[in-house]
C-alpha positions in Angstrom: 178.0 -33.6 54.5 177.6 -30.8 52.0 180.7 -28.4 51.3 178.6 -25.4 52.6 178.0 -27.2 55.9 181.6 -28.2 56.1 182.6 -24.6 55.6 180.2 -23.2 58.2 181.2 -25.7 60.8 185.0 -24.8 60.1 184.1 -21.1 60.6 182.2 -21.8 63.9 185.1 -23.7 65.2 187.6 -20.9 64.3 185.4 -18.4 65.9 185.1 -20.4 69.1 189.0 -21.0 69.1 189.6 -17.3 68.6 187.2 -16.4 71.3 188.9 -18.7 73.7 192.3 -17.4 72.9 191.1 -13.8 73.4 189.6 -14.8 76.8 193.0 -16.4 77.8 194.8 -13.2 76.8 192.3 -11.0 78.8 193.1 -13.0 81.9 196.7 -11.9 81.5 196.0 -8.4 82.1 194.7 -5.2 80.4 194.5 -5.3 76.6 192.8 -3.7 73.7 190.3 -6.6 73.2 187.3 -4.3 73.0 188.9 -2.5 70.0 189.8 -5.8 68.4 186.2 -7.0 68.8 184.8 -3.9 67.3 187.2 -4.2 64.3 186.1 -7.9 63.8 182.3 -6.8 64.1 182.8 -4.2 61.3 184.7 -6.5 59.1 182.1 -9.2 59.7 179.3 -6.7 58.9 181.0 -5.6 55.7 181.5 -9.2 54.5 177.9 -10.0 55.2 176.7 -6.9 53.2 179.0 -8.0 50.4 177.8 -11.5 50.4 174.2 -10.5 50.3 174.7 -8.0 47.5 176.6 -10.7 45.4 173.6 -13.1 46.1 171.2 -10.6 44.9 173.0 -10.0 41.7 173.5 -13.6 41.0 169.8 -14.3 41.8 168.8 -11.5 39.3 171.0 -12.8 36.5 169.6 -16.3 37.0 166.1 -15.0 36.9 166.7 -13.2 33.8 168.2 -16.2 32.1 165.4 -18.4 33.3 162.9 -16.0 31.9 164.8 -15.8 28.6 164.8 -19.6 28.3 161.0 -19.9 29.3 160.3 -17.4 26.4 162.1 -19.5 24.0 
């Protein structure tokens, strides 16, 4: 199993455990779970955008160096 797959499986397990914990808390009475979910969605969105931006920069650098190597 690759390290990337291991990472994503761990993240999925964490998300499932967190969702289960929040559902258990919701059964106890009124909470601010909606606000918490919104905060997590915003943070996740920011992290996805940051990851995509970093990936684009890395791809551009690798492409530039590959072109330089091919030219000699």
